[in-house]
HTML snippet that shows the backbone in 3Dmol.js (N, CA, C, O; Angstrom):
<script src="https://3Dmol.org/build/3Dmol-min.js"></script>
<div id="view" style="width:600px;height:400px;position:relative"></div>
<script>
const pdb = `
ATOM      1  N   MET A   1      32.399 -35.459  -7.970  1.00  0.00           N
ATOM      2  CA  MET A   1      31.258 -35.941  -7.233  1.00  0.00           C
ATOM      3  C   MET A   1      30.390 -34.768  -6.765  1.00  0.00           C
ATOM      4  O   MET A   1      29.163 -34.848  -6.836  1.00  0.00           O
ATOM      5  N   ARG A   2      31.005 -33.684  -6.290  1.00  0.00           N
ATOM      6  CA  ARG A   2      30.256 -32.524  -5.820  1.00  0.00           C
ATOM      7  C   ARG A   2      29.473 -31.882  -6.949  1.00  0.00           C
ATOM      8  O   ARG A   2      28.344 -31.432  -6.754  1.00  0.00           O
ATOM      9  N   VAL A   3      30.066 -31.839  -8.121  1.00  0.00           N
ATOM     10  CA  VAL A   3      29.426 -31.227  -9.271  1.00  0.00           C
ATOM     11  C   VAL A   3      28.202 -32.048  -9.675  1.00  0.00           C
ATOM     12  O   VAL A   3      27.164 -31.483 -10.021  1.00  0.00           O
ATOM     13  N   ALA A   4      28.314 -33.339  -9.633  1.00  0.00           N
ATOM     14  CA  ALA A   4      27.200 -34.203 -10.008  1.00  0.00           C
ATOM     15  C   ALA A   4      26.047 -34.040  -9.015  1.00  0.00           C
ATOM     16  O   ALA A   4      24.890 -33.931  -9.420  1.00  0.00           O
ATOM     17  N   ASN A   5      26.354 -34.023  -7.738  1.00  0.00           N
ATOM     18  CA  ASN A   5      25.310 -33.842  -6.722  1.00  0.00           C
ATOM     19  C   ASN A   5      24.648 -32.470  -6.856  1.00  0.00           C
ATOM     20  O   ASN A   5      23.430 -32.346  -6.735  1.00  0.00           O
ATOM     21  N   LEU A   6      25.460 -31.447  -7.106  1.00  0.00           N
ATOM     22  CA  LEU A   6      24.935 -30.101  -7.252  1.00  0.00           C
ATOM     23  C   LEU A   6      24.050 -29.995  -8.489  1.00  0.00           C
ATOM     24  O   LEU A   6      22.994 -29.364  -8.441  1.00  0.00           O
ATOM     25  N   SER A   7      24.467 -30.602  -9.589  1.00  0.00           N
ATOM     26  CA  SER A   7      23.660 -30.521 -10.805  1.00  0.00           C
ATOM     27  C   SER A   7      22.344 -31.285 -10.641  1.00  0.00           C
ATOM     28  O   SER A   7      21.310 -30.843 -11.142  1.00  0.00           O
ATOM     29  N   ILE A   8      22.372 -32.420  -9.948  1.00  0.00           N
ATOM     30  CA  ILE A   8      21.134 -33.159  -9.695  1.00  0.00           C
ATOM     31  C   ILE A   8      20.200 -32.332  -8.821  1.00  0.00           C
ATOM     32  O   ILE A   8      18.992 -32.297  -9.059  1.00  0.00           O
ATOM     33  N   LEU A   9      20.745 -31.678  -7.829  1.00  0.00           N
ATOM     34  CA  LEU A   9      19.946 -30.835  -6.939  1.00  0.00           C
ATOM     35  C   LEU A   9      19.325 -29.670  -7.702  1.00  0.00           C
ATOM     36  O   LEU A   9      18.157 -29.344  -7.492  1.00  0.00           O
ATOM     37  N   VAL A  10      20.093 -29.044  -8.581  1.00  0.00           N
ATOM     38  CA  VAL A  10      19.585 -27.918  -9.370  1.00  0.00           C
ATOM     39  C   VAL A  10      18.497 -28.385 -10.321  1.00  0.00           C
ATOM     40  O   VAL A  10      17.467 -27.724 -10.454  1.00  0.00           O
ATOM     41  N   LEU A  11      18.712 -29.516 -10.984  1.00  0.00           N
ATOM     42  CA  LEU A  11      17.704 -30.040 -11.899  1.00  0.00           C
ATOM     43  C   LEU A  11      16.419 -30.425 -11.165  1.00  0.00           C
ATOM     44  O   LEU A  11      15.319 -30.197 -11.670  1.00  0.00           O
ATOM     45  N   ALA A  12      16.557 -30.996 -10.000  1.00  0.00           N
ATOM     46  CA  ALA A  12      15.373 -31.359  -9.221  1.00  0.00           C
ATOM     47  C   ALA A  12      14.611 -30.109  -8.801  1.00  0.00           C
ATOM     48  O   ALA A  12      13.383 -30.079  -8.871  1.00  0.00           O
ATOM     49  N   ALA A  13      15.326 -29.084  -8.367  1.00  0.00           N
ATOM     50  CA  ALA A  13      14.671 -27.843  -7.950  1.00  0.00           C
ATOM     51  C   ALA A  13      13.956 -27.182  -9.126  1.00  0.00           C
ATOM     52  O   ALA A  13      12.843 -26.678  -8.973  1.00  0.00           O
ATOM     53  N   LEU A  14      14.592 -27.184 -10.297  1.00  0.00           N
ATOM     54  CA  LEU A  14      13.974 -26.581 -11.471  1.00  0.00           C
ATOM     55  C   LEU A  14      12.744 -27.359 -11.922  1.00  0.00           C
ATOM     56  O   LEU A  14      11.737 -26.766 -12.308  1.00  0.00           O
ATOM     57  N   SER A  15      12.823 -28.667 -11.874  1.00  0.00           N
ATOM     58  CA  SER A  15      11.674 -29.450 -12.319  1.00  0.00           C
ATOM     59  C   SER A  15      10.495 -29.299 -11.364  1.00  0.00           C
ATOM     60  O   SER A  15       9.345 -29.304 -11.803  1.00  0.00           O
ATOM     61  N   VAL A  16      10.759 -29.167 -10.075  1.00  0.00           N
ATOM     62  CA  VAL A  16       9.681 -28.978  -9.110  1.00  0.00           C
ATOM     63  C   VAL A  16       9.069 -27.590  -9.259  1.00  0.00           C
ATOM     64  O   VAL A  16       7.853 -27.430  -9.164  1.00  0.00           O
ATOM     65  N   SER A  17       9.908 -26.595  -9.489  1.00  0.00           N
ATOM     66  CA  SER A  17       9.393 -25.231  -9.583  1.00  0.00           C
ATOM     67  C   SER A  17       8.605 -25.000 -10.869  1.00  0.00           C
ATOM     68  O   SER A  17       7.745 -24.121 -10.918  1.00  0.00           O
ATOM     69  N   CYS A  18       8.888 -25.778 -11.905  1.00  0.00           N
ATOM     70  CA  CYS A  18       8.185 -25.608 -13.166  1.00  0.00           C
ATOM     71  C   CYS A  18       6.922 -26.452 -13.268  1.00  0.00           C
ATOM     72  O   CYS A  18       6.092 -26.221 -14.148  1.00  0.00           O
ATOM     73  N   SER A  19       6.771 -27.408 -12.394  1.00  0.00           N
ATOM     74  CA  SER A  19       5.601 -28.277 -12.494  1.00  0.00           C
ATOM     75  C   SER A  19       4.349 -27.519 -12.066  1.00  0.00           C
ATOM     76  O   SER A  19       4.401 -26.622 -11.226  1.00  0.00           O
ATOM     77  N   ARG A  20       3.238 -27.897 -12.657  1.00  0.00           N
ATOM     78  CA  ARG A  20       1.966 -27.266 -12.318  1.00  0.00           C
ATOM     79  C   ARG A  20       1.192 -28.201 -11.410  1.00  0.00           C
ATOM     80  O   ARG A  20       1.110 -29.405 -11.653  1.00  0.00           O
ATOM     81  N   GLY A  21       0.647 -27.644 -10.397  1.00  0.00           N
ATOM     82  CA  GLY A  21      -0.192 -28.423  -9.514  1.00  0.00           C
ATOM     83  C   GLY A  21      -1.607 -28.455 -10.061  1.00  0.00           C
ATOM     84  O   GLY A  21      -1.915 -27.782 -11.045  1.00  0.00           O
ATOM     85  N   THR A  22      -2.435 -29.207  -9.446  1.00  0.00           N
ATOM     86  CA  THR A  22      -3.832 -29.230  -9.870  1.00  0.00           C
ATOM     87  C   THR A  22      -4.475 -27.910  -9.478  1.00  0.00           C
ATOM     88  O   THR A  22      -4.186 -27.374  -8.408  1.00  0.00           O
ATOM     89  N   PRO A  23      -5.335 -27.385 -10.321  1.00  0.00           N
ATOM     90  CA  PRO A  23      -5.966 -26.106  -9.999  1.00  0.00           C
ATOM     91  C   PRO A  23      -6.892 -26.279  -8.794  1.00  0.00           C
ATOM     92  O   PRO A  23      -7.453 -27.354  -8.586  1.00  0.00           O
ATOM     93  N   PRO A  24      -7.047 -25.230  -8.015  1.00  0.00           N
ATOM     94  CA  PRO A  24      -7.918 -25.329  -6.856  1.00  0.00           C
ATOM     95  C   PRO A  24      -9.366 -25.517  -7.295  1.00  0.00           C
ATOM     96  O   PRO A  24      -9.767 -25.004  -8.340  1.00  0.00           O
ATOM     97  N   PRO A  25     -10.133 -26.230  -6.524  1.00  0.00           N
ATOM     98  CA  PRO A  25     -11.529 -26.442  -6.909  1.00  0.00           C
ATOM     99  C   PRO A  25     -12.302 -25.125  -6.879  1.00  0.00           C
ATOM    100  O   PRO A  25     -11.971 -24.202  -6.135  1.00  0.00           O
ATOM    101  N   ALA A  26     -13.327 -25.069  -7.700  1.00  0.00           N
ATOM    102  CA  ALA A  26     -14.152 -23.860  -7.748  1.00  0.00           C
ATOM    103  C   ALA A  26     -14.843 -23.684  -6.400  1.00  0.00           C
ATOM    104  O   ALA A  26     -15.292 -24.660  -5.799  1.00  0.00           O
ATOM    105  N   PRO A  27     -14.929 -22.460  -5.931  1.00  0.00           N
ATOM    106  CA  PRO A  27     -15.556 -22.252  -4.631  1.00  0.00           C
ATOM    107  C   PRO A  27     -17.042 -22.593  -4.681  1.00  0.00           C
ATOM    108  O   PRO A  27     -17.770 -22.176  -5.582  1.00  0.00           O
ATOM    109  N   ALA A  28     -17.453 -23.342  -3.711  1.00  0.00           N
ATOM    110  CA  ALA A  28     -18.863 -23.711  -3.619  1.00  0.00           C
ATOM    111  C   ALA A  28     -19.627 -22.547  -2.995  1.00  0.00           C
ATOM    112  O   ALA A  28     -19.036 -21.605  -2.468  1.00  0.00           O
ATOM    113  N   ALA A  29     -20.921 -22.631  -3.066  1.00  0.00           N
ATOM    114  CA  ALA A  29     -21.744 -21.580  -2.469  1.00  0.00           C
ATOM    115  C   ALA A  29     -21.436 -21.520  -0.974  1.00  0.00           C
ATOM    116  O   ALA A  29     -21.538 -22.517  -0.259  1.00  0.00           O
ATOM    117  N   GLN A  30     -21.065 -20.347  -0.532  1.00  0.00           N
ATOM    118  CA  GLN A  30     -20.691 -20.176   0.862  1.00  0.00           C
ATOM    119  C   GLN A  30     -21.937 -20.183   1.733  1.00  0.00           C
ATOM    120  O   GLN A  30     -22.908 -19.491   1.429  1.00  0.00           O
ATOM    121  N   PRO A  31     -21.921 -20.950   2.801  1.00  0.00           N
ATOM    122  CA  PRO A  31     -23.077 -20.937   3.693  1.00  0.00           C
ATOM    123  C   PRO A  31     -23.173 -19.600   4.420  1.00  0.00           C
ATOM    124  O   PRO A  31     -22.168 -18.925   4.641  1.00  0.00           O
ATOM    125  N   LYS A  32     -24.372 -19.238   4.778  1.00  0.00           N
ATOM    126  CA  LYS A  32     -24.586 -17.987   5.478  1.00  0.00           C
ATOM    127  C   LYS A  32     -23.920 -18.056   6.850  1.00  0.00           C
ATOM    128  O   LYS A  32     -24.076 -19.046   7.565  1.00  0.00           O
ATOM    129  N   PRO A  33     -23.186 -17.021   7.217  1.00  0.00           N
ATOM    130  CA  PRO A  33     -22.538 -17.066   8.526  1.00  0.00           C
ATOM    131  C   PRO A  33     -23.589 -17.062   9.634  1.00  0.00           C
ATOM    132  O   PRO A  33     -24.656 -16.460   9.513  1.00  0.00           O
ATOM    133  N   ALA A  34     -23.253 -17.741  10.694  1.00  0.00           N
ATOM    134  CA  ALA A  34     -24.171 -17.818  11.822  1.00  0.00           C
ATOM    135  C   ALA A  34     -24.277 -16.437  12.473  1.00  0.00           C
ATOM    136  O   ALA A  34     -23.363 -15.617  12.375  1.00  0.00           O
ATOM    137  N   GLU A  35     -25.389 -16.203  13.126  1.00  0.00           N
ATOM    138  CA  GLU A  35     -25.563 -14.917  13.789  1.00  0.00           C
ATOM    139  C   GLU A  35     -24.521 -14.771  14.886  1.00  0.00           C
ATOM    140  O   GLU A  35     -24.077 -15.752  15.483  1.00  0.00           O
ATOM    141  N   ARG A  36     -24.151 -13.554  15.130  1.00  0.00           N
ATOM    142  CA  ARG A  36     -23.129 -13.266  16.121  1.00  0.00           C
ATOM    143  C   ARG A  36     -23.646 -13.601  17.509  1.00  0.00           C
ATOM    144  O   ARG A  36     -24.757 -13.227  17.885  1.00  0.00           O
ATOM    145  N   GLN A  37     -22.828 -14.307  18.254  1.00  0.00           N
ATOM    146  CA  GLN A  37     -23.220 -14.684  19.605  1.00  0.00           C
ATOM    147  C   GLN A  37     -22.899 -13.555  20.565  1.00  0.00           C
ATOM    148  O   GLN A  37     -21.947 -12.801  20.366  1.00  0.00           O
ATOM    149  N   LYS A  38     -23.703 -13.451  21.603  1.00  0.00           N
ATOM    150  CA  LYS A  38     -23.438 -12.444  22.621  1.00  0.00           C
ATOM    151  C   LYS A  38     -22.180 -12.823  23.383  1.00  0.00           C
ATOM    152  O   LYS A  38     -21.919 -13.996  23.648  1.00  0.00           O
ATOM    153  N   THR A  39     -21.414 -11.808  23.727  1.00  0.00           N
ATOM    154  CA  THR A  39     -20.211 -12.030  24.516  1.00  0.00           C
ATOM    155  C   THR A  39     -20.258 -11.157  25.750  1.00  0.00           C
ATOM    156  O   THR A  39     -21.176 -10.358  25.934  1.00  0.00           O
ATOM    157  N   VAL A  40     -19.270 -11.320  26.579  1.00  0.00           N
ATOM    158  CA  VAL A  40     -19.209 -10.578  27.835  1.00  0.00           C
ATOM    159  C   VAL A  40     -18.967  -9.092  27.583  1.00  0.00           C
ATOM    160  O   VAL A  40     -19.414  -8.253  28.365  1.00  0.00           O
ATOM    161  N   ILE A  41     -18.271  -8.762  26.510  1.00  0.00           N
ATOM    162  CA  ILE A  41     -17.894  -7.367  26.285  1.00  0.00           C
ATOM    163  C   ILE A  41     -18.868  -6.613  25.387  1.00  0.00           C
ATOM    164  O   ILE A  41     -18.575  -5.486  24.989  1.00  0.00           O
ATOM    165  N   ASP A  42     -20.002  -7.192  25.060  1.00  0.00           N
ATOM    166  CA  ASP A  42     -20.970  -6.508  24.195  1.00  0.00           C
ATOM    167  C   ASP A  42     -21.419  -5.170  24.777  1.00  0.00           C
ATOM    168  O   ASP A  42     -21.548  -4.190  24.044  1.00  0.00           O
ATOM    169  N   ALA A  43     -21.654  -5.121  26.072  1.00  0.00           N
ATOM    170  CA  ALA A  43     -22.103  -3.874  26.700  1.00  0.00           C
ATOM    171  C   ALA A  43     -21.033  -2.796  26.574  1.00  0.00           C
ATOM    172  O   ALA A  43     -21.351  -1.634  26.321  1.00  0.00           O
ATOM    173  N   GLN A  44     -19.763  -3.174  26.750  1.00  0.00           N
ATOM    174  CA  GLN A  44     -18.687  -2.194  26.644  1.00  0.00           C
ATOM    175  C   GLN A  44     -18.526  -1.720  25.198  1.00  0.00           C
ATOM    176  O   GLN A  44     -18.269  -0.541  24.955  1.00  0.00           O
ATOM    177  N   LEU A  45     -18.677  -2.633  24.244  1.00  0.00           N
ATOM    178  CA  LEU A  45     -18.574  -2.234  22.842  1.00  0.00           C
ATOM    179  C   LEU A  45     -19.707  -1.296  22.447  1.00  0.00           C
ATOM    180  O   LEU A  45     -19.503  -0.347  21.690  1.00  0.00           O
ATOM    181  N   LYS A  46     -20.894  -1.566  22.963  1.00  0.00           N
ATOM    182  CA  LYS A  46     -22.041  -0.709  22.675  1.00  0.00           C
ATOM    183  C   LYS A  46     -21.808   0.687  23.257  1.00  0.00           C
ATOM    184  O   LYS A  46     -22.094   1.693  22.608  1.00  0.00           O
ATOM    185  N   ALA A  47     -21.288   0.738  24.483  1.00  0.00           N
ATOM    186  CA  ALA A  47     -20.999   2.024  25.114  1.00  0.00           C
ATOM    187  C   ALA A  47     -19.914   2.775  24.344  1.00  0.00           C
ATOM    188  O   ALA A  47     -19.987   3.995  24.198  1.00  0.00           O
ATOM    189  N   LEU A  48     -18.923   2.061  23.858  1.00  0.00           N
ATOM    190  CA  LEU A  48     -17.852   2.689  23.091  1.00  0.00           C
ATOM    191  C   LEU A  48     -18.386   3.270  21.785  1.00  0.00           C
ATOM    192  O   LEU A  48     -18.026   4.385  21.409  1.00  0.00           O
ATOM    193  N   ASP A  49     -19.236   2.522  21.098  1.00  0.00           N
ATOM    194  CA  ASP A  49     -19.845   3.032  19.863  1.00  0.00           C
ATOM    195  C   ASP A  49     -20.687   4.273  20.130  1.00  0.00           C
ATOM    196  O   ASP A  49     -20.673   5.225  19.349  1.00  0.00           O
ATOM    197  N   LYS A  50     -21.415   4.254  21.231  1.00  0.00           N
ATOM    198  CA  LYS A  50     -22.237   5.413  21.589  1.00  0.00           C
ATOM    199  C   LYS A  50     -21.355   6.621  21.886  1.00  0.00           C
ATOM    200  O   LYS A  50     -21.673   7.741  21.485  1.00  0.00           O
ATOM    201  N   ALA A  51     -20.247   6.395  22.589  1.00  0.00           N
ATOM    202  CA  ALA A  51     -19.331   7.491  22.902  1.00  0.00           C
ATOM    203  C   ALA A  51     -18.716   8.069  21.635  1.00  0.00           C
ATOM    204  O   ALA A  51     -18.542   9.283  21.528  1.00  0.00           O
ATOM    205  N   LYS A  52     -18.385   7.210  20.677  1.00  0.00           N
ATOM    206  CA  LYS A  52     -17.826   7.705  19.414  1.00  0.00           C
ATOM    207  C   LYS A  52     -18.848   8.549  18.664  1.00  0.00           C
ATOM    208  O   LYS A  52     -18.493   9.555  18.050  1.00  0.00           O
ATOM    209  N   ALA A  53     -20.113   8.145  18.710  1.00  0.00           N
ATOM    210  CA  ALA A  53     -21.163   8.917  18.041  1.00  0.00           C
ATOM    211  C   ALA A  53     -21.327  10.280  18.709  1.00  0.00           C
ATOM    212  O   ALA A  53     -21.483  11.296  18.032  1.00  0.00           O
ATOM    213  N   VAL A  54     -21.290  10.296  20.032  1.00  0.00           N
ATOM    214  CA  VAL A  54     -21.406  11.556  20.766  1.00  0.00           C
ATOM    215  C   VAL A  54     -20.212  12.458  20.456  1.00  0.00           C
ATOM    216  O   VAL A  54     -20.373  13.667  20.296  1.00  0.00           O
ATOM    217  N   GLN A  55     -19.020  11.875  20.371  1.00  0.00           N
ATOM    218  CA  GLN A  55     -17.834  12.663  20.058  1.00  0.00           C
ATOM    219  C   GLN A  55     -17.959  13.290  18.675  1.00  0.00           C
ATOM    220  O   GLN A  55     -17.538  14.428  18.470  1.00  0.00           O
ATOM    221  N   GLY A  56     -18.526  12.564  17.736  1.00  0.00           N
ATOM    222  CA  GLY A  56     -18.740  13.124  16.403  1.00  0.00           C
ATOM    223  C   GLY A  56     -19.671  14.321  16.444  1.00  0.00           C
ATOM    224  O   GLY A  56     -19.442  15.310  15.748  1.00  0.00           O
ATOM    225  N   THR A  57     -20.726  14.239  17.258  1.00  0.00           N
ATOM    226  CA  THR A  57     -21.665  15.349  17.406  1.00  0.00           C
ATOM    227  C   THR A  57     -20.970  16.558  18.026  1.00  0.00           C
ATOM    228  O   THR A  57     -21.169  17.690  17.585  1.00  0.00           O
ATOM    229  N   ILE A  58     -20.157  16.312  19.048  1.00  0.00           N
ATOM    230  CA  ILE A  58     -19.449  17.399  19.720  1.00  0.00           C
ATOM    231  C   ILE A  58     -18.463  18.062  18.766  1.00  0.00           C
ATOM    232  O   ILE A  58     -18.343  19.287  18.743  1.00  0.00           O
ATOM    233  N   ASP A  59     -17.759  17.256  17.984  1.00  0.00           N
ATOM    234  CA  ASP A  59     -16.814  17.824  17.016  1.00  0.00           C
ATOM    235  C   ASP A  59     -17.526  18.695  15.992  1.00  0.00           C
ATOM    236  O   ASP A  59     -17.030  19.761  15.626  1.00  0.00           O
ATOM    237  N   GLN A  60     -18.688  18.244  15.529  1.00  0.00           N
ATOM    238  CA  GLN A  60     -19.453  19.025  14.556  1.00  0.00           C
ATOM    239  C   GLN A  60     -19.924  20.343  15.171  1.00  0.00           C
ATOM    240  O   GLN A  60     -19.876  21.385  14.518  1.00  0.00           O
ATOM    241  N   GLN A  61     -20.379  20.298  16.427  1.00  0.00           N
ATOM    242  CA  GLN A  61     -20.810  21.520  17.101  1.00  0.00           C
ATOM    243  C   GLN A  61     -19.651  22.495  17.260  1.00  0.00           C
ATOM    244  O   GLN A  61     -19.833  23.703  17.112  1.00  0.00           O
ATOM    245  N   LYS A  62     -18.459  21.981  17.561  1.00  0.00           N
ATOM    246  CA  LYS A  62     -17.286  22.840  17.705  1.00  0.00           C
ATOM    247  C   LYS A  62     -16.941  23.494  16.371  1.00  0.00           C
ATOM    248  O   LYS A  62     -16.611  24.679  16.328  1.00  0.00           O
ATOM    249  N   LYS A  63     -17.016  22.723  15.273  1.00  0.00           N
ATOM    250  CA  LYS A  63     -16.742  23.300  13.958  1.00  0.00           C
ATOM    251  C   LYS A  63     -17.739  24.407  13.636  1.00  0.00           C
ATOM    252  O   LYS A  63     -17.362  25.454  13.110  1.00  0.00           O
ATOM    253  N   ASP A  64     -19.007  24.177  13.952  1.00  0.00           N
ATOM    254  CA  ASP A  64     -20.034  25.185  13.697  1.00  0.00           C
ATOM    255  C   ASP A  64     -19.768  26.444  14.519  1.00  0.00           C
ATOM    256  O   ASP A  64     -19.883  27.559  14.010  1.00  0.00           O
ATOM    257  N   MET A  65     -19.413  26.264  15.784  1.00  0.00           N
ATOM    258  CA  MET A  65     -19.143  27.409  16.656  1.00  0.00           C
ATOM    259  C   MET A  65     -17.914  28.169  16.170  1.00  0.00           C
ATOM    260  O   MET A  65     -17.918  29.400  16.167  1.00  0.00           O
ATOM    261  N   ASP A  66     -16.861  27.461  15.759  1.00  0.00           N
ATOM    262  CA  ASP A  66     -15.664  28.122  15.242  1.00  0.00           C
ATOM    263  C   ASP A  66     -15.990  28.919  13.983  1.00  0.00           C
ATOM    264  O   ASP A  66     -15.477  30.021  13.786  1.00  0.00           O
ATOM    265  N   LYS A  67     -16.837  28.361  13.141  1.00  0.00           N
ATOM    266  CA  LYS A  67     -17.220  29.067  11.908  1.00  0.00           C
ATOM    267  C   LYS A  67     -18.000  30.325  12.235  1.00  0.00           C
ATOM    268  O   LYS A  67     -17.785  31.370  11.622  1.00  0.00           O
ATOM    269  N   LYS A  68     -18.917  30.228  13.212  1.00  0.00           N
ATOM    270  CA  LYS A  68     -19.681  31.402  13.613  1.00  0.00           C
ATOM    271  C   LYS A  68     -18.780  32.500  14.169  1.00  0.00           C
ATOM    272  O   LYS A  68     -18.953  33.680  13.866  1.00  0.00           O
ATOM    273  N   LEU A  69     -17.808  32.082  14.994  1.00  0.00           N
ATOM    274  CA  LEU A  69     -16.868  33.064  15.556  1.00  0.00           C
ATOM    275  C   LEU A  69     -16.010  33.698  14.456  1.00  0.00           C
ATOM    276  O   LEU A  69     -15.729  34.896  14.490  1.00  0.00           O
ATOM    277  N   GLU A  70     -15.607  32.894  13.498  1.00  0.00           N
ATOM    278  CA  GLU A  70     -14.788  33.414  12.395  1.00  0.00           C
ATOM    279  C   GLU A  70     -15.605  34.388  11.555  1.00  0.00           C
ATOM    280  O   GLU A  70     -15.092  35.425  11.132  1.00  0.00           O
ATOM    281  N   ASP A  71     -16.877  34.061  11.311  1.00  0.00           N
ATOM    282  CA  ASP A  71     -17.735  34.938  10.512  1.00  0.00           C
ATOM    283  C   ASP A  71     -18.039  36.238  11.256  1.00  0.00           C
ATOM    284  O   ASP A  71     -18.247  37.284  10.640  1.00  0.00           O
ATOM    285  N   ALA A  72     -18.061  36.159  12.572  1.00  0.00           N
ATOM    286  CA  ALA A  72     -18.353  37.359  13.386  1.00  0.00           C
ATOM    287  C   ALA A  72     -17.121  38.254  13.526  1.00  0.00           C
ATOM    288  O   ALA A  72     -17.209  39.356  14.068  1.00  0.00           O
ATOM    289  N   GLY A  73     -15.982  37.782  13.041  1.00  0.00           N
ATOM    290  CA  GLY A  73     -14.788  38.621  13.071  1.00  0.00           C
ATOM    291  C   GLY A  73     -13.923  38.346  14.292  1.00  0.00           C
ATOM    292  O   GLY A  73     -13.084  39.173  14.652  1.00  0.00           O
ATOM    293  N   GLY A  74     -14.113  37.201  14.931  1.00  0.00           N
ATOM    294  CA  GLY A  74     -13.366  36.932  16.161  1.00  0.00           C
ATOM    295  C   GLY A  74     -12.227  36.045  16.012  1.00  0.00           C
ATOM    296  O   GLY A  74     -11.536  35.758  16.989  1.00  0.00           O
TER     297      GLY A  74
END
`;
const viewer = $3Dmol.createViewer("view");
viewer.addModel(pdb, "pdb");
viewer.setStyle({}, {cartoon: {color: "spectrum"}});
viewer.zoomTo();
viewer.render();
</script>
């Protein structure tokens, strides 16, 4: 009895795994996403982006200064 139940279970699993489902429908033209809404943290995000830009400028100035010092023999 156990062998029969096990074989039926195996056959059912194999038949399900081999079956093909219907292919997914072709994607329709995606609508344009809505404009981003203002949130409470927009001001903080803007300040953070500005700080990152300033940090990039400072890093570049430091690289330039280090290069000048290296070229001067220091």
